[in-house]
C-alpha positions in Angstrom: 2.0 -39.6 24.8 5.3 -37.9 23.9 8.3 -38.3 26.1 8.3 -34.7 27.4 4.6 -35.2 28.5 5.6 -38.4 30.5 8.7 -37.0 32.1 7.0 -35.0 35.0 4.8 -37.9 35.9 7.8 -40.3 35.9 9.8 -37.9 38.1 6.9 -37.4 40.6 6.4 -41.2 40.9 10.1 -42.2 41.2 11.8 -39.2 42.8 9.4 -36.9 44.6 7.7 -33.6 43.9 10.4 -31.3 45.4 13.2 -32.6 43.2 10.8 -32.7 40.2 10.1 -29.0 40.4 13.8 -28.2 40.7 14.6 -30.4 37.8 11.9 -29.0 35.5 12.9 -25.4 36.0 16.6 -25.8 36.2 17.8 -28.8 34.1 21.2 -28.3 35.6 21.5 -31.0 38.3 20.3 -34.1 36.5 21.2 -37.5 38.2 23.0 -39.9 36.0 20.2 -42.5 36.0 18.0 -39.9 34.2 20.5 -38.9 31.6 19.2 -41.4 29.0 15.7 -40.1 29.5 16.9 -36.5 29.1 19.0 -37.3 26.1 16.0 -38.9 24.4 13.9 -35.8 25.3 16.5 -33.5 23.8 16.8 -35.6 20.7 13.1 -35.5 20.2 13.1 -31.7 20.6 16.0 -31.4 18.1 14.1 -33.6 15.6 11.0 -31.5 16.1 13.0 -28.3 15.6 14.7 -29.7 12.4 11.3 -30.9 11.0 9.8 -27.4 11.5 12.9 -25.8 10.0 12.7 -28.1 6.9 8.9 -27.4 6.5 9.6 -23.6 6.6 12.4 -24.0 4.0 10.1 -26.1 1.7 7.4 -23.5 2.1 9.8 -20.7 1.2 11.2 -22.6 -1.8 7.7 -23.3 -3.1 6.7 -19.7 -2.7 9.8 -18.6 -4.5 9.1 -21.0 -7.4 5.5 -19.7 -7.5 6.8 -16.2 -7.8 9.2 -17.2 -10.6 6.4 -18.8 -12.5 4.2 -15.7 -12.1 7.1 -13.5 -13.3 7.7 -15.8 -16.3 4.0 -15.7 -17.2 4.0 -12.0 -17.0 7.0 -11.7 -19.2 5.5 -14.1 -21.7 2.3 -12.0 -21.8 4.4 -8.9 -22.5 6.2 -10.7 -25.4 2.9 -11.9 -26.9 1.5 -8.4 -26.8 4.7 -7.0 -28.4 4.5 -9.7 -31.2 0.8 -9.0 -31.8 1.5 -5.2 -32.0 4.3 -5.8 -34.6 2.1 -8.1 -36.6 -0.9 -5.7 -36.4 1.4 -2.8 -37.5 2.7 -4.8 -40.5 -0.7 -5.9 -41.6 -1.8 -9.0 -43.3 -1.3 -7.6 -46.8 2.4 -6.7 -46.1 3.1 -10.1 -44.7 1.4 -11.7 -47.7 3.4 -9.5 -50.1 6.7 -10.5 -48.4 5.8 -14.2 -48.7 4.8 -13.8 -52.4 7.8 -11.7 -53.4 11.0 -13.0 -54.9 14.2 -13.2 -52.8 15.6 -9.8 -53.7 12.3 -8.1 -53.1 11.9 -9.9 -49.8 15.3 -8.6 -48.7 14.4 -5.0 -49.7 11.0 -5.2 -48.0 12.5 -6.7 -44.8 15.3 -4.1 -44.8 12.7 -1.4 -45.2 10.7 -2.7 -42.2 13.9 -2.9 -40.1 13.8 -6.7 -39.8 17.3 -8.1 -39.8 16.5 -11.8 -40.1 13.6 -14.0 -41.0 12.6 -17.3 -42.6 9.4 -17.5 -44.5 8.2 -20.7 -46.2 4.9 -22.0 -47.4 5.6 -25.4 -45.8 5.3 -27.4 -49.1 9.0 -27.5 -50.0 11.9 -28.4 -47.8 14.3 -25.8 -46.5 17.9 -25.9 -47.6 19.6 -25.2 -44.2 22.9 -24.4 -45.9 21.6 -21.4 -47.8 18.9 -20.6 -45.2 21.5 -19.8 -42.6 23.2 -17.4 -44.9 19.8 -15.8 -45.7 19.0 -15.4 -42.0 22.3 -13.6 -41.6 21.6 -11.3 -44.5 24.1 -13.0 -46.8 22.5 -14.1 -50.0 24.3 -16.7 -52.1 25.9 -15.3 -55.2 24.3 -16.6 -58.5 26.5 -19.1 -60.1 28.1 -18.2 -63.4 27.2 -20.2 -66.4 
């Protein structure tokens, strides 16, 4: 049994029923020999209240995190649909032509499509990151003079 369930029985057995009813409804005139019992009762009540508060906070935080995940998934789905629409509008032949064309032609094709930066590779050769960065910015290296 919990302390607040034992308290009325303890009071009836040790003090008497008339004082017990006054004590249970008023809580104002508490004898000094009962103060440890009441302080423990109030401590348990405070702990129970804090526990319930923390449980509610955790539930709220979990629901907030679930909403954030759902929002991120929805935004990702929109981005995927947008990317698929761009790829479908370009077509496989256009993407293949861009990959097969020389650097100057790639720049012209990409500018015609309104794409500002891209990096296309077949995966068989390493990428020179020093010139690739300039290419992504639209700055092609000048041919060296011989």
